C-alpha positions as CSV (number, residue, x, y, z in Angstrom):
1,M,-28.1,-87.5,13.8
2,S,-25.4,-89.0,15.5
3,K,-24.2,-87.9,19.0
4,R,-21.0,-86.8,17.8
5,F,-22.4,-84.5,15.2
6,L,-24.8,-82.9,17.6
7,A,-21.9,-82.1,19.8
8,I,-19.9,-80.4,17.2
9,C,-22.9,-78.3,16.2
10,L,-23.7,-77.2,19.8
11,S,-19.8,-76.3,20.1
12,V,-20.2,-73.9,17.0
13,V,-23.2,-72.2,18.5
14,V,-21.7,-71.7,22.0
15,A,-18.4,-70.0,20.1
16,I,-21.0,-67.8,18.1
17,V,-22.7,-66.7,21.5
18,L,-19.6,-65.9,23.2
19,L,-18.3,-63.8,20.2
20,V,-21.5,-61.8,20.5
21,V,-21.3,-61.4,24.0
22,F,-17.6,-60.5,24.3
23,V,-16.8,-58.7,21.1
24,P,-19.0,-55.6,20.7
25,S,-20.3,-54.7,17.3
26,Y,-18.1,-52.1,15.3
27,A,-18.9,-48.6,15.6
28,P,-17.1,-45.2,14.2
29,T,-14.8,-43.9,16.9
30,E,-15.4,-40.2,15.7
31,E,-18.3,-38.4,14.0
32,Q,-17.5,-36.7,10.5
33,G,-18.6,-33.8,8.5
34,T,-17.7,-32.0,5.5
35,I,-15.2,-29.0,4.8
36,I,-16.1,-26.7,1.9
37,V,-13.4,-24.5,0.3
38,Q,-14.4,-21.7,-1.9
39,A,-12.8,-18.4,-3.2
40,T,-13.2,-14.8,-4.6
41,N,-11.3,-12.6,-6.5
42,C,-11.8,-8.7,-6.4
43,S,-15.1,-10.0,-4.6
44,A,-16.3,-11.7,-7.6
45,I,-16.6,-15.6,-7.2
46,Y,-13.7,-17.7,-8.3
47,Q,-13.4,-21.0,-9.9
48,G,-10.1,-22.7,-10.8
49,A,-6.6,-23.3,-9.9
50,V,-5.8,-22.7,-6.1
51,Q,-3.5,-25.2,-4.1
52,Y,-4.1,-25.4,-0.6
53,T,-3.7,-27.6,2.5
54,L,-6.1,-28.8,5.1
55,S,-4.9,-29.9,8.5
56,G,-6.1,-30.7,11.7
57,A,-8.0,-33.6,13.2
58,G,-7.5,-36.2,10.6
59,S,-4.9,-36.6,8.0
60,P,-3.9,-33.5,5.8
61,I,-5.8,-32.9,2.7
62,N,-4.0,-31.2,-0.1
63,D,-6.1,-29.9,-3.2
64,N,-5.4,-27.6,-6.2
65,S,-8.8,-26.2,-7.2
66,V,-11.8,-24.6,-5.8
67,P,-14.7,-24.6,-5.2
68,A,-14.5,-28.1,-3.4
69,A,-16.3,-30.2,-0.8
70,H,-14.3,-32.5,1.2
71,N,-17.0,-35.1,2.8
72,S,-16.5,-37.7,5.5
73,V,-13.9,-35.6,7.4
74,N,-13.2,-36.3,10.9
75,S,-14.9,-33.6,13.2
76,G,-12.5,-31.2,15.4
77,S,-10.2,-28.4,14.6
78,W,-9.1,-27.6,11.2
79,S,-7.3,-25.2,9.5
80,C,-6.4,-23.9,5.9
81,S,-2.9,-22.9,5.0
82,N,-0.2,-23.4,2.4
83,V,-2.4,-21.2,0.0
84,I,-1.0,-20.5,-3.3
85,A,-2.5,-17.7,-5.0
86,P,-3.4,-17.7,-8.7
87,P,-0.9,-15.9,-11.0
88,G,-1.3,-12.0,-10.8
89,T,-3.1,-12.2,-7.4
90,F,-2.3,-12.4,-3.7
91,L,-4.2,-13.9,-0.8
92,Q,-5.8,-11.1,1.2
93,S,-7.6,-13.0,3.7
94,I,-9.5,-16.2,5.0
95,I,-12.7,-15.9,6.1
96,P,-14.6,-16.5,8.6
97,N,-11.2,-17.6,10.2
98,Q,-8.0,-19.4,9.1
99,Q,-8.8,-22.2,12.0
100,Q,-12.2,-23.6,12.4
101,T,-13.8,-26.2,14.3
102,L,-16.1,-28.9,12.3
103,P,-19.0,-30.2,14.0
104,G,-19.9,-34.2,13.9
105,G,-22.5,-34.4,11.1
106,G,-22.0,-30.6,10.0
107,N,-19.8,-28.6,7.7
108,I,-17.5,-25.6,7.7
109,T,-16.4,-23.4,4.9
110,F,-13.1,-21.6,4.2
111,T,-13.6,-18.7,1.9
112,L,-10.2,-17.7,0.3
113,N,-10.3,-13.8,-0.6
114,F,-8.1,-12.9,-3.4
115,E,-7.1,-9.5,-4.8
116,K,-5.1,-8.5,-7.9
117,D,-1.4,-7.6,-7.5
118,Q,-0.7,-4.2,-6.3
119,D,1.6,-1.9,-8.1
120,A,2.1,1.7,-6.7
121,G,3.8,4.2,-9.2
122,I,4.8,7.9,-9.8
123,E,5.9,9.7,-12.8
124,C,7.3,13.3,-12.9
125,L,5.3,15.7,-15.0
126,G,7.5,18.6,-14.8
127,W,8.1,22.3,-13.1
128,T,5.6,24.8,-13.1
129,C,5.6,28.5,-12.0
130,N,2.6,30.2,-10.7
131,G,0.5,26.9,-11.9
132,T,1.8,27.2,-15.5
133,P,4.3,24.4,-16.6
134,W,7.7,25.6,-17.7
135,P,9.9,24.4,-20.1
136,L,13.7,23.3,-18.9
137,P,16.3,24.5,-18.3
138,T,16.2,28.0,-16.8
139,L,13.5,29.9,-15.2
140,E,13.2,33.5,-14.7
141,V,11.2,34.6,-12.0
142,N,10.1,37.6,-9.8
143,P,9.2,38.1,-6.3
144,C,5.6,37.0,-5.7
145,S,6.1,33.8,-7.8
146,T,5.3,30.2,-6.7
147,I,7.6,27.3,-7.9
148,D,6.0,23.6,-7.8
149,V,6.4,20.2,-9.2
150,H,3.7,18.1,-10.6
151,F,3.7,14.3,-10.8
152,L,1.4,11.5,-11.9
153,Q,0.7,8.8,-9.4
154,W,-1.3,5.3,-9.1
155,V,-1.9,2.3,-7.5
156,L,-3.0,-0.8,-9.6
157,G,-4.9,-3.5,-8.3
158,C,-8.7,-4.2,-7.9
159,P,-10.6,-1.5,-9.4
160,G,-12.5,0.9,-6.9
161,Y,-10.6,-0.8,-3.9
162,N,-9.0,1.8,-1.3
163,V,-5.4,1.8,-0.5
164,T,-3.4,3.6,1.9
165,L,-0.1,5.1,0.6
166,N,3.0,6.8,2.0
167,E,5.0,9.4,0.2
168,T,8.0,11.1,0.5
169,S,8.6,14.2,-1.9
170,W,12.0,16.0,-1.8
171,L,13.8,19.1,-3.4
172,N,17.3,20.0,-3.5
173,I,18.0,23.6,-3.7
174,T,21.6,25.2,-3.9
175,Q,22.0,28.8,-4.2
176,T,25.0,29.3,-6.6
177,A,25.1,33.2,-7.0
178,G,23.7,36.4,-5.2
179,P,24.4,39.4,-3.2
180,G,23.7,37.5,0.0
181,P,22.3,34.3,1.4
182,V,18.9,33.6,1.0
183,Q,16.7,32.4,4.0
184,I,14.0,29.5,3.8
185,W,11.0,29.8,6.1
186,V,8.6,27.0,7.1
187,V,5.0,27.9,6.1
188,N,3.5,24.2,5.8
189,A,0.1,25.3,4.3
190,S,-2.4,22.5,4.5
191,C,-3.1,22.8,1.0
192,A,0.6,22.9,-0.3
193,V,0.4,19.2,-1.2
194,N,-2.9,17.7,-2.9
195,K,-3.9,15.3,-5.6
196,T,-6.6,15.6,-8.0
197,V,-8.2,12.9,-10.2
198,E,-9.7,13.8,-13.5
199,Q,-12.4,16.7,-12.7
200,G,-12.8,15.8,-8.9
201,E,-12.1,18.2,-5.9
202,P,-8.5,18.2,-4.8
203,L,-7.7,15.5,-2.1
204,S,-5.8,16.4,1.0
205,P,-3.2,13.9,2.7
206,V,-4.0,12.2,6.1
207,F,-0.8,14.0,7.4
208,Q,2.0,16.2,6.1
209,V,5.2,16.6,7.9
210,P,8.1,18.9,6.3
211,S,11.7,18.7,6.9
212,I,15.0,20.3,6.6
213,N,17.9,18.4,5.9
214,G,16.1,15.4,7.5
215,T,14.9,17.1,10.5
216,P,11.0,17.8,11.0
217,V,10.1,21.3,11.2
218,D,7.7,23.7,12.4
219,V,5.8,26.7,11.0
220,G,8.1,29.6,11.6
221,M,11.3,27.9,11.8
222,N,14.1,28.9,9.3
223,T,17.4,28.1,8.0
224,T,19.8,30.0,5.9
225,L,21.3,28.8,2.6
226,S,24.9,28.5,2.1
227,L,26.7,29.5,-1.2
228,G,27.1,26.4,-3.0
229,V,25.9,24.0,-0.5
230,P,22.9,21.9,-1.4
231,T,20.0,22.1,1.2
232,L,17.7,19.2,1.3
233,L,13.9,20.0,1.8
234,D,11.2,17.0,2.0
235,V,7.6,16.6,3.0
236,E,6.1,13.0,4.3
237,T,2.8,12.6,3.6
238,Q,0.1,9.9,3.6
239,W,-3.1,9.2,1.4
240,Q,-6.1,7.2,1.2
241,L,-6.8,6.7,-2.5
242,V,-8.8,4.3,-4.8
243,K,-6.8,1.8,-7.0
244,C,-6.7,2.0,-10.9
245,L,-7.2,5.7,-10.9
246,N,-4.5,8.3,-12.2
247,Y,-3.8,11.0,-9.6
248,T,-1.9,14.2,-10.4
249,K,0.0,15.5,-7.2
250,S,0.8,19.2,-6.9
251,I,3.5,20.2,-4.5
252,N,3.9,24.0,-4.3
253,W,7.6,24.2,-2.7
254,F,8.0,27.8,-2.1
255,G,7.0,31.6,-2.6
256,V,9.6,34.3,-3.4
257,S,9.5,37.2,-0.8
258,V,11.8,40.1,-0.2
259,G,12.9,41.5,3.2
260,V,10.7,39.7,5.5
261,P,8.7,36.7,4.6
262,V,5.3,37.3,3.6
263,P,4.2,33.7,3.2
264,H,2.0,32.8,-0.1
265,P,-1.0,30.7,0.1
266,C,-0.8,27.1,-0.2
267,V,3.2,26.8,-0.1
268,L,5.6,24.5,2.0
269,F,8.3,27.1,2.3
270,E,9.1,30.7,1.7
271,L,12.3,31.8,-0.1
272,V,13.4,35.5,1.4
273,F,15.7,37.3,-0.2
274,P,17.7,40.1,1.8
275,A,18.5,42.7,-0.8
276,A,18.1,43.8,-4.3
277,G,20.1,42.0,-6.9
278,Q,20.2,38.9,-8.9
279,Y,20.0,35.6,-7.5
280,L,20.7,32.1,-8.9
281,F,19.8,28.5,-8.0
282,T,19.9,25.0,-9.1
283,L,16.7,22.8,-8.0
284,Q,16.6,19.0,-8.3
285,A,13.3,17.3,-7.2
286,G,11.9,13.9,-6.7
287,A,9.4,11.7,-5.0
288,Q,9.0,8.2,-3.6
289,V,5.5,6.1,-3.0
290,A,5.1,3.0,-0.5
291,L,2.2,1.0,0.0
292,V,1.3,0.6,3.7
293,N,1.1,-3.0,5.1
294,D,0.9,-4.3,1.4
295,V,3.2,-5.7,-1.0
296,D,4.2,-4.0,-4.0
297,V,5.1,-6.2,-7.2
298,N,7.1,-3.7,-9.0
299,P,9.1,-1.4,-6.7
300,Q,11.3,-0.4,-9.4
301,N,8.5,2.5,-10.4
302,N,8.2,3.5,-6.8
303,N,10.9,6.4,-7.5
304,V,11.3,9.1,-9.6
305,T,13.8,12.3,-10.2
306,C,12.8,15.3,-11.9
307,P,15.2,17.0,-14.5
308,P,17.0,19.7,-12.6
309,L,15.9,23.5,-12.8
310,N,17.9,26.5,-12.8
311,I,16.2,29.8,-11.3
312,Q,17.1,33.0,-11.9
313,V,15.5,35.6,-9.6
314,T,15.8,39.3,-10.1
315,V,14.9,41.5,-7.1
316,G,14.5,45.4,-7.9
317,P,15.6,48.0,-5.5
318,G,13.0,49.1,-3.1
319,P,10.9,52.0,-3.5
């Protein structure tokens, strides 16, 4: 072996040693873990198309199905966002949190909870007198009668789920004839507005606030009708209901008294007639429902107006 070749070999060995000493061996700069994304629909496990984005300690991750496991992801803070729910559903929550911290060598799970789209609706079932359905267009009543309106009401969505619903029910009353003006007294009995489902017990509202011409009123307050001028009565109520059940709502708007108010049981108002004679009225009623802190996919069926009803009240002379 020549001296020149030996020198070249020694130079190569020295260079290798220097590289080993001064250039450290490669090591990952961050630890990694796994992010799992899964979903439920009406509390049942869901598998299928869902668009979402994971963003945080590394490059954003976009995916379009669940369940999915994203491996070799940088540890650190990650969030799940831009979720596009499957058709006919909405995103109710992300648990345990929308933003989580991925530990090195560990994993985190984002669970997307979907519910079926919600739709509150209401229909008018008609007028009743003393609880008996009454055909239109004219109702002849005597003192001691009770006039009410029945509605069919529901909220579609995940069967069995609870839902909070606000309702406004209203009645326009116009006195068109009579020997004198009729008074309306506020009764606001707690059982004046109720709901029933199938053969169940009547449900009471969470709260019940009556108004006259848009102003809330208390028990014992009264107003006097003006001939030919409509007076608006309404009642605001809130309910805790169960989705996918049909409820029948009954509103006992008023009873009929003569001379002094003698409140009927379970009525909102009492009509008090001043004297004997024949009185004529036109009634128009309706209702509106609204989900509380939820999106209604079909607001077109949230309002209803019942056909008008003419009432003839005959008050006989006193004893």
